[in-house]
C-alpha positions as CSV (number, residue, x, y, z in Angstrom):
1,M,50.4,18.0,-89.3
2,K,52.7,20.4,-87.9
3,K,55.4,19.8,-85.8
4,L,54.9,20.7,-81.9
5,T,57.4,22.9,-80.6
6,K,59.1,22.1,-77.4
7,K,57.3,24.5,-75.6
8,Q,53.8,23.2,-76.8
9,M,54.9,19.8,-75.7
10,I,55.8,20.9,-72.4
11,T,52.8,22.8,-72.1
12,T,50.6,20.0,-73.5
13,G,52.4,17.4,-71.3
14,A,51.3,19.8,-68.2
15,I,47.9,19.9,-69.0
16,A,47.8,16.3,-70.0
17,I,49.1,15.9,-66.3
18,L,46.9,18.1,-65.1
19,A,44.2,16.4,-66.8
20,I,45.0,12.9,-65.5
21,G,45.6,14.5,-61.9
22,G,42.2,15.8,-62.1
23,V,40.6,12.9,-63.1
24,S,42.4,11.1,-60.5
25,V,41.4,13.5,-57.8
26,A,38.2,13.6,-58.9
27,A,38.2,9.6,-58.9
28,I,39.9,9.5,-55.5
29,N,36.9,12.0,-54.4
30,H,34.3,9.8,-56.0
31,S,35.3,6.8,-54.3
32,N,36.0,8.6,-51.0
33,T,32.4,10.2,-51.1
34,V,30.8,6.5,-52.1
35,H,32.6,5.0,-49.0
36,A,31.8,7.6,-46.9
37,Q,28.3,7.2,-47.9
38,Q,28.2,3.3,-47.3
39,V,29.4,4.1,-43.6
40,A,26.9,6.0,-43.1
41,K,24.2,3.7,-44.3
42,A,25.8,1.0,-42.3
43,K,26.1,3.2,-39.3
44,A,22.5,4.3,-39.6
45,H,21.2,0.3,-40.2
46,E,23.3,-0.4,-37.0
47,A,21.8,2.5,-35.3
48,K,18.4,1.4,-36.4
49,I,18.8,-2.5,-35.1
50,K,19.9,-1.1,-31.8
51,A,17.0,1.1,-31.4
52,D,14.7,-1.9,-32.6
53,K,16.7,-4.3,-29.7
54,K,16.0,-1.6,-27.3
55,E,12.1,-0.9,-28.2
56,K,11.3,-4.7,-28.4
57,A,13.3,-4.8,-24.6
58,E,10.8,-2.1,-23.4
59,Q,7.8,-3.4,-25.1
60,L,8.6,-7.0,-23.5
61,A,9.6,-5.1,-20.2
62,K,6.4,-3.8,-20.6
63,E,4.5,-6.4,-20.9
64,K,6.2,-8.4,-17.9
65,E,5.4,-5.6,-15.6
66,T,1.9,-5.8,-16.7
67,A,1.4,-9.6,-16.1
68,Q,3.1,-9.3,-12.9
69,Q,0.5,-6.2,-11.8
70,K,-2.2,-8.8,-12.9
71,Q,-0.6,-11.5,-11.0
72,V,-0.6,-8.9,-7.9
73,V,-4.1,-8.3,-8.7
74,T,-5.1,-11.4,-8.6
75,L,-3.2,-13.0,-5.5
76,L,-4.4,-9.6,-3.8
77,A,-8.0,-10.5,-4.2
78,T,-6.9,-14.3,-2.9
79,A,-5.5,-12.9,0.1
80,T,-8.3,-10.6,0.7
81,A,-11.1,-13.2,0.5
82,N,-8.9,-15.2,2.7
83,P,-6.0,-14.1,4.5
84,S,-3.6,-16.2,5.3
85,D,0.4,-16.8,5.9
86,N,0.7,-18.2,2.3
87,S,-1.8,-16.2,0.6
88,I,0.4,-13.1,1.9
89,K,4.0,-14.2,1.3
90,A,2.6,-15.0,-2.2
91,V,1.4,-11.6,-2.8
92,N,5.0,-10.2,-1.2
93,D,6.6,-12.3,-3.7
94,A,4.7,-11.0,-6.5
95,I,5.2,-7.7,-5.0
96,A,8.9,-8.0,-5.2
97,K,9.2,-8.3,-8.8
98,L,7.6,-5.3,-9.7
99,T,9.6,-2.6,-10.9
100,D,7.0,0.1,-10.5
101,Q,7.8,2.0,-7.5
102,K,4.4,3.5,-6.9
103,E,2.3,0.2,-7.8
104,K,4.9,-1.4,-5.2
105,T,4.2,0.8,-2.5
106,K,0.1,0.6,-3.3
107,D,0.5,-2.6,-3.0
108,T,2.3,-3.1,0.0
109,N,0.1,-0.4,2.0
110,L,-2.8,-3.2,0.9
111,V,-0.7,-6.2,2.2
112,K,-0.1,-4.1,5.7
113,G,-4.0,-3.8,5.9
114,L,-4.2,-7.7,5.3
115,N,-1.5,-8.6,7.6
116,K,-3.3,-6.6,10.3
117,R,-6.6,-8.5,9.3
118,L,-4.9,-11.7,10.0
119,A,-3.4,-11.1,13.4
120,L,-7.2,-9.9,14.1
121,I,-8.1,-13.5,13.1
122,K,-5.5,-15.3,14.9
123,K,-6.3,-13.4,17.7
124,A,-9.6,-14.3,18.0
125,Q,-8.8,-17.8,17.2
126,T,-6.7,-18.1,20.1
127,A,-8.6,-16.6,22.3
128,V,-11.8,-18.4,21.4
129,K,-9.5,-22.0,21.5
130,D,-8.5,-20.3,25.2
131,Y,-12.1,-20.1,26.3
132,Q,-12.6,-23.7,24.9
133,A,-10.5,-25.1,27.1
134,H,-11.5,-22.8,30.0
135,A,-14.9,-22.1,29.5
136,M,-16.1,-21.5,33.1
137,D,-12.9,-18.2,33.2
138,A,-15.1,-15.3,32.6
139,N,-11.8,-12.8,31.9
140,K,-11.3,-15.6,28.9
141,Q,-14.8,-15.6,28.0
142,K,-15.0,-11.6,27.7
143,A,-11.8,-11.7,25.9
144,A,-13.0,-14.2,23.3
145,Q,-15.8,-12.3,23.1
146,E,-14.0,-8.7,22.2
147,A,-11.7,-10.4,19.9
148,I,-14.6,-11.9,17.9
149,N,-16.4,-8.3,17.7
150,N,-12.9,-6.8,16.3
151,L,-13.6,-8.7,13.3
152,K,-14.9,-6.0,11.4
153,D,-13.7,-6.6,7.5
154,K,-16.8,-7.9,5.4
155,N,-14.7,-9.8,4.4
156,D,-14.1,-11.7,7.7
157,E,-17.9,-12.4,8.2
158,D,-17.6,-16.3,7.5
159,V,-14.6,-16.5,10.3
160,K,-16.4,-14.4,12.5
161,S,-19.6,-16.2,12.7
162,E,-17.7,-19.7,12.7
163,L,-16.2,-18.5,15.8
164,Q,-19.2,-16.8,17.6
165,N,-20.8,-20.2,16.9
166,L,-17.7,-22.2,18.9
167,F,-18.2,-19.3,21.3
168,D,-22.1,-20.2,22.2
169,E,-21.4,-23.6,21.8
170,S,-18.9,-23.5,24.9
171,N,-21.0,-20.5,26.5
172,K,-23.7,-23.1,26.3
173,Q,-21.5,-25.6,28.2
174,A,-20.1,-23.5,30.7
175,Q,-23.6,-22.4,31.8
176,A,-25.0,-25.7,31.7
177,A,-22.0,-27.0,33.8
178,A,-22.2,-23.9,36.3
179,K,-26.2,-24.6,36.9
180,A,-24.9,-28.7,37.4
181,S,-22.6,-27.4,39.9
182,Q,-25.0,-24.9,41.4
183,A,-27.4,-27.8,41.7
184,T,-24.8,-29.9,43.6
185,N,-23.7,-27.4,46.0
186,Q,-27.4,-26.5,47.1
187,P,-28.9,-28.3,50.0
188,T,-32.1,-30.5,49.4
189,P,-35.5,-29.4,50.9
190,E,-34.9,-31.8,53.3
191,E,-31.5,-30.7,54.2
192,Q,-32.8,-26.9,54.9
193,E,-35.3,-28.6,57.1
194,H,-32.7,-30.1,59.5
195,S,-30.3,-27.1,59.7
């Protein structure tokens, strides 16, 4: 084998150093690339987990809203059939839990109508009770009948019928009392002859 000259040895050494450096740079680049890929995969995985959690949360919120809307519909049906302070309060409480403002507004407007109906029913009930207590008072009789006549909703037919029966009963008693009073105040035929 031939002996290498100093110049050749330096050149060979420089080439070897450059080759080792190149291999090292390539290894470092490869390592950095692999690490970057692992970081990107981890970030993508985290993003997917976040997106899945967000999607599940949105789905749960939708399901909760749907269930709440069904409850409002059920409570509204109950309150519509038989309005009372308790049934209307239950509807209002259920509406307050809704997040859909459009539904909230629509349902709140329905409750306003129920409140008006309930006010008419209470007014009629009070007027009939007052008339029952003062059956001879023509003004109370008129007020009670008007209050009963103001119950126009088809769902109020039973209440209206019940109040009308109470009114009619009091009216009959008042008429009987008026006849009895008139009979006691009229002079008998004998008293008329003497006068």
